[in-house]
N, C-alpha and C positions, 0 to 999 in steps of 0.2 A: 188405842190401837193405831190411830192415824199417826201419832207421834212416833210409835215404834217403827212403822213403815218408812217414815221420813228418815229416821236414824239408820235403818238398813240401807236405804238408797245412798245416804251420805257415806257410810262405811264402805259400800261397794265401790263408789266413785273414788274414794281415797285409796283403797287397795289397788284399784286399776291403775291409778297414777304411779304408785310405787312399783308395780309390776312392769309398767312401760319404761320407767327410768332404768330399772335393773336390766331389762332386756336390751336397752340401747347400749349400756355399758358392756354387757356380756357379748354383744355382737360386734364389739370394737376390739382392736388389737392394742395391747400394751407393749411398749418397748422400754426396757430398763425396769425400774421398780414400779409395781402397781401402786396406785393411790386412789383415794376417794376424791373425785372432783367436786369438792364441797364449797370452797370459798373462792370461786373464780373472780378475778378482777377483770373488768372490761378493758379494752385496748386503750381507751382514753385515760383511765386511772393509771394503767401501766405507763403510758406516755408521760403523764404528769410526774410520776415517780422517777422515771429514767431521766427526764430533762432537768430535774432539780438535783439529781444525785451527783456528788463530786466523784472524780476519778478515784478508784480503788475502794469506794463504799459498796455495800451489797445489801440485798433484801430478799427474803424468801417470798416467792410468789407462785400463784397458779393462775394461768390465763389461757384464753382461747385465741388463736390467731391463724391466719392463712399462710401456708407454706409457699414462698416465692422461689426458692432455689434449694437444691440438695446437692451435696458433693457427688460428682459423677464417678469418682474413683472407687469409693466404697461406702458412701453414705455416712461419713464421719462428722459431718456438720450440716446445718441447714440455715436458711435465712427466712425469717418470718416478718410479716408486715406489721407496722405500727402506724398510728395516725400521722397525718401531715406528710405523707410520703416517706416517712422514716422506716428503717428496718432494724431488726435485731439479729445478730449472729448467735446461733444456738450450737453449742458443743455439748458433748455427753460426758457425764461424770466418769473420770478415769478411763475414758474410751471403752466403757463397759458394754456398750451396745451401739448399733448403727441403724440408720433409717433406710427403708427401701426408696428407690429412685422414683417410683410411680406415685408419689404423694403430692406432686406439684398441684397447687391451687386447692388443696384440701384444707379444711379447718381441723386443727389439732389442738389438744389441750396439753399444755406444758406445766410441769411441776419442777421447781428447783430454785436456783439462786440467780437473781438479776444483778448486774453490775455494769459500771461504765469503765472503759479502759481506753488507753491511747494505743492504737495498733501501729506497730512499726512498719516501715516501708517493706522490709523483707517478708513479714507476715502477710501484708496485703497482697504482695506479689505471689506468695505461695497459694493463698486462697483463690486468687484470680486464675492461676494456672490450673488448680483443681476444678474450677468452674468452666474450664475450656476456653478462656479468653485468648485472644491472639497475642503474639509477641509485641505487636505495636500497642495494644491496649495495656499490656503489662508494663511496657517501658514508660508509659505516661504516669505511672504511680511514682511520685517523687517526694511526698511529704507524709509524715505521720498523720493519723486521723483519729478523732474522738469517736469511739464506737459504742453502741449499746449491745451488751452481750448477755447471754443467759447460759448457765450451766444446768442442763436438765438432768434430774435424777430419774425421771420417768416421762414418757410421752404416750398419750392416748390418741390413737388414730381410728376414726370411725370407718366401718366397712362400707 
């Protein structure tokens, strides 16, 4: 009988954990495709993969990160933080969805394709203008830059 009671307590605790995890996901908002946040990489793992990746290579990833900037025009891109003061530019697959502007400093879960690219001066200036930078700041952009990018198929934003 004592063993049966221990089993019941264990099963109750296990089901409570599953219910809590499911309620956290159901109280969150998906943008783009819904996904199961199962195999999350931590930011350090993501940074190791990004920093060793050659330009034009790609890798499917899921990771959690803090939003540092969102396009002020219509939410068509965002910037998330990586370790060592680095950042990744996030765009959305086929411009199929956009992000709300009120998610700054929130932790989001990203699902999609990580890649490294060399961003042209024109593209850098375009994104700087979208971000509300001054003409003087935009004029200082004069060289292409190696950037860490992510094409999200889905984003999970906790409420």
